C-alpha positions as CSV (number, residue, x, y, z in Angstrom):
1,X,106.4,71.4,56.3
2,X,106.5,67.6,55.9
3,X,107.9,67.8,52.4
4,X,110.6,70.2,53.5
5,X,111.5,68.0,56.4
6,X,111.6,65.0,54.1
7,X,113.8,66.9,51.6
8,X,116.3,67.9,54.4
9,X,116.5,64.3,55.7
10,X,117.1,62.9,52.2
11,X,119.8,65.5,51.5
12,X,121.5,65.0,54.8
13,X,121.4,61.2,54.3
14,X,123.0,61.5,50.9
15,X,125.8,63.7,52.2
16,X,126.5,62.1,55.6
17,X,128.9,59.3,54.6
18,X,130.9,61.3,52.0
19,X,131.2,64.2,54.4
20,X,132.4,61.9,57.2
21,X,135.0,60.2,55.0
22,X,136.2,63.6,53.7
23,X,136.4,64.9,57.3
24,X,138.6,61.9,58.4
25,X,140.9,62.4,55.4
26,X,141.3,66.1,56.0
27,X,141.7,65.7,59.8
28,X,144.3,62.9,59.2
29,X,146.3,65.0,56.8
30,X,146.1,68.0,59.1
31,X,147.4,65.9,62.0
32,X,150.1,64.5,59.6
33,X,148.8,60.9,60.0
34,X,149.8,58.6,57.1
35,X,146.1,58.0,56.3
36,X,146.5,55.2,53.7
37,X,149.1,53.3,55.7
38,X,146.9,53.6,58.8
39,X,143.9,52.3,56.9
40,X,145.9,49.3,55.7
41,X,147.0,48.5,59.2
42,X,143.4,48.8,60.4
43,X,142.4,46.4,57.6
44,X,145.0,43.9,58.7
45,X,143.8,44.1,62.3
46,X,140.2,43.7,61.1
47,X,141.1,40.5,59.3
48,X,142.8,39.0,62.4
49,X,139.9,40.0,64.6
50,X,137.4,38.4,62.1
51,X,139.3,35.1,62.4
52,X,139.2,35.3,66.2
53,X,135.5,36.0,66.5
54,X,134.3,33.1,64.4
55,X,133.6,30.8,67.4
56,X,131.7,33.5,69.2
57,X,129.7,34.3,66.0
58,X,128.7,30.6,65.5
59,X,127.5,30.3,69.1
60,X,125.5,33.5,68.8
61,X,123.9,32.5,65.6
62,X,122.9,29.1,66.9
63,X,121.4,30.6,70.1
64,X,119.4,33.1,68.0
65,X,118.1,30.3,65.7
66,X,117.0,28.3,68.7
67,X,115.3,31.3,70.3
68,X,113.3,31.9,67.1
69,X,112.5,28.3,66.3
70,X,111.3,27.6,69.9
71,X,108.6,30.2,69.6
72,X,110.1,32.3,72.4
73,X,110.2,35.3,70.0
74,X,106.4,35.0,69.5
75,X,105.8,34.8,73.2
76,X,107.9,37.8,73.9
77,X,106.2,39.8,71.2
78,X,102.8,39.0,72.6
79,X,103.9,40.1,76.0
80,X,105.2,43.5,75.0
81,X,102.7,44.3,72.3
82,X,100.3,46.2,74.6
83,X,103.1,48.7,75.6
84,X,104.2,49.2,72.0
85,X,100.6,49.8,70.9
86,X,100.4,52.7,73.3
87,X,103.5,54.2,71.6
88,X,102.1,53.8,68.1
89,X,104.8,51.3,67.2
90,X,103.3,48.8,64.7
91,X,103.3,45.2,65.9
92,X,104.7,44.1,62.5
93,X,108.1,45.7,63.3
94,X,108.4,44.2,66.8
95,X,110.4,41.2,65.5
96,X,112.9,43.8,64.0
97,X,113.0,45.7,67.3
98,X,113.7,42.5,69.2
99,X,116.1,40.8,66.7
100,X,118.3,43.8,66.0
101,X,120.1,43.9,69.3
102,X,120.8,40.2,68.9
103,X,122.0,39.8,65.4
104,X,122.7,41.8,62.3
105,X,122.1,38.9,59.9
106,X,119.0,37.8,61.8
107,X,117.6,41.3,61.7
108,X,118.4,41.6,58.0
109,X,116.4,38.4,57.5
110,X,113.5,39.9,59.5
111,X,113.7,43.2,57.5
112,X,113.8,41.3,54.2
113,X,110.6,39.4,55.2
114,X,108.9,42.7,56.2
115,X,109.9,44.3,52.9
116,X,108.5,41.3,51.0
117,X,105.2,41.4,53.0
118,X,104.5,45.1,53.3
119,X,106.7,46.7,50.6
120,X,109.7,49.1,51.0
121,X,107.6,52.2,50.7
122,X,105.1,51.4,53.4
123,X,105.2,52.8,56.9
124,X,106.2,49.4,58.2
125,X,108.9,48.9,55.5
126,X,110.4,52.4,56.0
127,X,110.3,52.0,59.8
128,X,112.0,48.6,59.7
129,X,114.8,49.8,57.4
130,X,115.3,52.9,59.6
131,X,115.5,50.7,62.7
132,X,118.1,48.5,60.9
133,X,120.2,51.6,60.3
134,X,119.8,53.4,63.6
135,X,120.1,50.6,66.1
136,X,123.0,48.4,67.1
137,X,123.6,44.7,67.5
138,X,124.2,45.2,71.2
139,X,124.3,41.5,72.4
140,X,126.3,40.6,69.3
141,X,128.9,43.2,70.1
142,X,129.1,42.2,73.7
143,X,129.3,38.4,72.9
144,X,131.6,38.6,69.9
145,X,133.8,41.6,70.1
146,X,134.1,41.9,73.9
147,X,134.7,38.1,74.0
148,X,137.3,38.2,71.2
149,X,139.4,40.9,73.0
150,X,138.9,39.4,76.5
151,X,136.6,42.0,78.1
152,X,134.9,40.3,81.0
153,X,133.3,43.2,82.9
154,X,130.4,44.4,80.8
155,X,128.3,45.7,83.7
156,X,127.7,49.2,82.2
157,X,128.0,48.3,78.5
158,X,124.8,46.2,78.3
159,X,122.4,48.8,79.9
160,X,124.0,51.6,78.0
161,X,123.7,49.7,74.7
162,X,120.1,48.7,75.3
163,X,119.2,52.3,76.4
164,X,120.8,53.6,73.2
165,X,118.7,51.0,71.2
166,X,115.5,52.2,72.9
167,X,116.2,55.8,72.1
168,X,117.0,54.9,68.5
169,X,113.7,53.0,68.2
170,X,111.8,56.0,69.6
171,X,113.7,58.5,67.4
172,X,113.1,56.3,64.3
173,X,109.4,56.1,65.1
174,X,109.2,59.9,65.4
175,X,111.2,60.6,62.3
176,X,109.4,58.1,60.1
177,X,106.0,59.2,61.3
178,X,107.0,62.8,60.5
179,X,108.0,62.0,56.9
180,X,105.3,59.4,56.0
């Protein structure tokens, strides 16, 4: 059963992105949308947004570096470790769980360190890479993207984003435990 589940997950993973791209192309053609021109316009907008978010990005990265360097991350991990032990979440991935909502590059650094320490084929390595792919940089999105476009009222966005991250962590834990 585990091998069949693993085979299905690997097959779906390999097909997901190409199928999604094909769907958008076919749907766009069906709706008579000039797909290429629309993609070029989106790329132009993306570039201008990237220029506007640089100040927000710099501030966010500095704040994260201060948080990690101050030892606050270690204190936070020590405080929530008893709860995660009950869930069966290895303590070694807690930095990934905590860093991912804050920063994509910060969580990539944490994941790289986990891979070097435990290996990519270990439970901890697979779980950390699954967490990287299934969770969002919630605070980063709120600070950078919402700030860049002038959204000020984020009352519901933060709880919704953090709840989605929690569900993604739990789902990743269940799936990885099922295939390992």
